C-alpha positions as CSV (number, residue, x, y, z in Angstrom):
1,X,-0.2,-0.2,0.1
2,X,1.4,3.7,-0.5
3,X,0.6,5.0,3.0
4,X,2.6,2.3,4.3
5,X,5.8,2.8,2.7
6,X,4.5,7.3,3.0
7,X,4.6,5.7,7.4
8,X,8.1,3.8,5.7
9,X,9.9,6.4,4.5
10,X,8.9,8.8,7.4
11,X,9.8,6.3,10.0
12,X,13.3,6.3,8.7
13,X,14.5,9.8,7.8
14,X,12.9,10.7,11.4
15,X,16.0,7.7,13.1
16,X,18.3,8.9,10.7
17,X,18.2,13.1,12.0
18,X,17.4,13.1,15.8
19,X,18.6,16.5,15.7
20,X,18.1,19.3,13.6
21,X,21.8,19.4,11.8
22,X,21.2,16.0,10.6
23,X,17.6,16.9,9.2
24,X,19.1,18.8,7.2
25,X,22.6,15.9,6.0
26,X,19.3,14.1,5.3
27,X,17.4,15.8,2.8
28,X,20.9,17.2,1.9
29,X,21.3,14.3,0.5
30,X,17.5,13.1,-0.6
31,X,17.4,16.1,-2.8
32,X,20.9,15.0,-4.0
33,X,19.8,11.5,-5.1
34,X,16.9,11.8,-6.0
35,X,18.6,14.8,-9.0
36,X,18.9,18.1,-7.6
37,X,22.5,20.3,-8.0
38,X,23.3,22.2,-5.1
39,X,23.6,25.9,-5.7
40,X,26.6,27.7,-3.2
41,X,25.7,30.5,-2.5
42,X,28.8,32.3,-2.7
43,X,28.4,32.0,-6.5
44,X,25.7,33.7,-9.5
45,X,22.9,32.1,-10.5
46,X,21.5,31.2,-13.3
47,X,17.5,32.4,-13.4
48,X,16.4,30.8,-16.6
49,X,14.6,27.9,-15.1
50,X,12.9,30.7,-12.2
51,X,12.0,33.6,-14.7
52,X,9.7,30.7,-17.6
53,X,7.7,30.5,-14.3
54,X,4.4,32.5,-14.0
55,X,4.3,34.5,-11.7
56,X,2.5,37.5,-10.9
57,X,3.3,40.7,-8.6
58,X,1.6,43.1,-6.6
59,X,2.2,46.3,-5.5
60,X,0.1,47.7,-3.9
61,X,2.0,44.9,-1.3
62,X,5.5,44.6,-2.9
63,X,4.6,41.6,-3.3
64,X,5.5,38.2,-5.4
65,X,3.9,34.9,-6.6
66,X,5.7,32.1,-8.5
67,X,2.9,29.7,-9.8
68,X,5.0,25.9,-9.9
69,X,3.7,23.7,-12.3
70,X,2.2,20.8,-9.1
71,X,-0.3,23.9,-7.6
72,X,2.4,24.9,-5.2
73,X,2.3,28.6,-4.5
74,X,5.5,30.7,-3.5
75,X,5.3,34.4,-2.1
76,X,7.9,36.2,-1.4
77,X,9.2,39.7,-0.4
78,X,11.9,41.5,-0.2
79,X,12.0,43.8,2.9
80,X,15.1,45.8,4.5
81,X,14.1,45.4,7.9
82,X,16.3,42.6,9.1
83,X,20.0,42.1,6.6
84,X,20.1,38.1,5.4
85,X,17.2,37.0,7.3
86,X,14.9,35.0,5.5
87,X,11.6,33.5,7.0
88,X,9.5,30.9,5.5
89,X,6.0,29.6,7.0
90,X,4.3,27.6,5.1
91,X,0.1,27.0,4.7
92,X,-1.8,23.7,2.9
93,X,-5.9,23.6,3.5
94,X,-7.8,20.5,5.2
95,X,-7.2,20.0,9.4
96,X,-7.5,23.0,11.0
97,X,-7.6,25.5,8.6
98,X,-10.8,24.1,7.5
99,X,-12.9,24.4,11.5
100,X,-15.1,27.3,11.4
101,X,-13.3,29.7,14.5
102,X,-15.6,28.6,17.1
103,X,-14.4,24.6,16.7
104,X,-10.9,25.7,16.5
105,X,-9.8,26.6,19.6
106,X,-10.9,24.1,20.9
107,X,-9.3,21.6,18.4
108,X,-6.2,23.1,18.6
109,X,-5.4,22.4,21.9
110,X,-6.3,19.3,21.5
111,X,-2.8,17.7,20.9
112,X,-1.5,19.6,23.8
113,X,-4.2,18.3,26.4
114,X,-3.7,14.6,24.9
115,X,0.1,14.9,25.6
């Protein structure tokens, strides 16, 4: 079953990554095995592949949205608030995002209460 292989892969990943350092190293190995190329932050990057991705500008807030072929949307905004800071967040529909406002608080505390 597909779910069993996903769970087995997750368990293998968790067993191989007891710390954040190990997690980064494991992800690096997996990306390399999947054919991804490591880019050095000290070198100029070619933007040819990025430029072919559909993008949408939001000038009122100074943001740009990229739409990847798998449906993922990447939104980014450059600021001068803190130098060299990159903040990642993500959102996916499902789970708590599907709840009404009055259900959200009690359900969001479930993992804390369950311990």
